[in-house]
C-alpha positions as CSV (number, residue, x, y, z in Angstrom):
1,M,-37.6,78.4,-43.0
2,Q,-36.3,74.8,-43.3
3,N,-34.1,73.4,-40.6
4,L,-31.0,71.9,-42.2
5,V,-30.0,68.6,-40.6
6,L,-26.7,67.3,-42.0
7,S,-24.8,64.3,-41.0
8,Q,-21.0,64.3,-40.4
9,P,-19.0,64.1,-43.6
10,Q,-18.1,60.6,-44.6
11,P,-15.0,59.5,-46.4
12,F,-15.6,57.8,-49.7
13,S,-15.1,54.1,-49.1
14,N,-16.8,52.5,-52.0
15,F,-18.0,54.8,-54.8
16,K,-19.1,53.6,-58.2
17,V,-19.0,55.8,-61.2
18,T,-19.4,55.3,-65.0
19,L,-16.5,56.1,-67.3
20,L,-17.6,57.3,-70.7
21,L,-15.1,56.9,-73.6
22,E,-15.5,58.7,-76.9
23,T,-13.3,58.6,-80.0
24,L,-13.0,62.1,-81.3
25,V,-12.7,63.0,-85.0
26,S,-9.1,63.8,-84.4
27,G,-8.6,60.2,-83.3
28,Q,-8.0,61.1,-79.7
29,I,-10.0,59.5,-76.9
30,M,-12.1,61.7,-74.6
31,A,-12.8,60.1,-71.2
32,S,-15.3,61.5,-68.8
33,I,-17.4,60.5,-65.8
34,R,-21.1,60.4,-66.3
35,E,-21.8,61.4,-62.7
36,F,-19.3,64.3,-62.9
37,P,-19.7,65.7,-66.5
38,D,-17.1,68.4,-65.9
39,C,-14.4,65.8,-65.1
40,R,-12.9,64.8,-68.5
41,V,-9.6,64.3,-70.2
42,E,-8.4,63.8,-73.7
43,A,-5.5,61.4,-74.6
44,E,-3.9,59.6,-77.5
45,T,-5.0,56.1,-76.4
46,R,-7.9,54.5,-74.6
47,E,-5.7,53.2,-71.8
48,T,-4.0,56.6,-71.3
49,A,-7.3,58.4,-71.2
50,I,-8.6,56.0,-68.5
51,I,-5.5,56.3,-66.4
52,Q,-5.5,60.1,-66.7
53,L,-9.2,60.3,-65.8
54,Q,-8.8,58.0,-62.8
55,T,-5.9,60.0,-61.5
56,T,-7.7,63.4,-62.1
57,F,-10.8,62.1,-60.4
58,L,-9.0,60.6,-57.4
59,E,-7.2,63.9,-56.8
60,R,-10.6,65.7,-57.0
61,L,-12.2,63.3,-54.5
62,K,-9.6,64.4,-51.9
63,R,-11.3,67.8,-51.9
64,I,-14.9,66.5,-51.9
65,E,-16.8,65.5,-48.9
66,A,-20.1,63.5,-48.9
67,I,-22.8,64.8,-46.6
68,T,-26.2,63.3,-46.4
69,W,-29.2,65.6,-45.8
70,D,-32.4,64.5,-44.1
71,V,-35.1,66.6,-45.7
72,S,-38.3,66.7,-43.7
73,V,-41.2,67.2,-46.2
74,P,-44.1,69.2,-44.8
75,T,-47.3,67.3,-44.5
76,V,-50.2,68.4,-46.7
77,D,-53.3,69.7,-44.9
78,N,-56.0,67.0,-45.5
79,S,-58.5,68.5,-43.1
80,W,-61.2,68.0,-45.7
81,M,-60.8,64.2,-45.3
82,Q,-63.0,64.3,-42.2
83,F,-65.9,64.9,-44.6
84,A,-65.0,62.1,-47.0
85,G,-67.9,59.6,-47.2
86,V,-70.3,61.7,-45.1
87,F,-73.1,61.1,-47.7
88,R,-72.3,57.4,-48.2
89,D,-75.5,56.1,-46.5
90,D,-77.8,59.0,-47.5
91,P,-80.5,57.7,-49.8
92,D,-81.2,61.2,-51.3
93,F,-77.5,61.5,-52.2
94,Q,-77.5,58.1,-53.8
95,E,-80.5,59.1,-55.9
96,I,-78.7,62.3,-57.1
97,M,-75.6,60.4,-57.9
98,A,-77.6,57.8,-59.9
99,E,-79.2,60.6,-62.0
100,I,-75.8,62.2,-62.6
101,R,-74.3,58.9,-63.7
102,A,-77.3,58.3,-66.0
103,D,-76.9,61.7,-67.6
104,R,-73.2,61.1,-68.2
105,T,-73.6,57.8,-69.8
106,T,-76.6,58.6,-72.1
107,D,-76.1,58.7,-75.9
108,D,-78.9,61.3,-76.2
109,D,-77.7,64.5,-78.0
110,S,-80.9,66.4,-77.2
111,E,-79.1,68.9,-75.0
112,V,-76.4,69.7,-77.5
113,D,-77.0,72.7,-79.7
114,P,-75.7,71.7,-83.1
115,S,-75.3,75.4,-84.2
116,Y,-72.6,75.8,-81.6
117,Y,-70.3,73.3,-83.4
118,L,-70.9,74.5,-87.0
């Protein structure tokens, strides 16, 4: 269960939104707010649409409160990290890694069975 830590609601003092204006086939202008897609109006002119949208949105903001939420993300168990580099100075391991590296970079197809790919 996650503990919910919320700050006190803050009044909107400076809030920037993007107004979207679209000319409809009917010739009317639809104005909406990108950040609030369900907040939109249609009007006869661009100026009227903007004014109606601003009025509608400001009325809506009176009923909205902004609360920040501090989410604490659980840490990942990296207990395996204690073993990282354990073979770094082991000469036998270095030899094994060199053989693996050589096998991976060889252009020799002797281990490939051609009948498998036909």
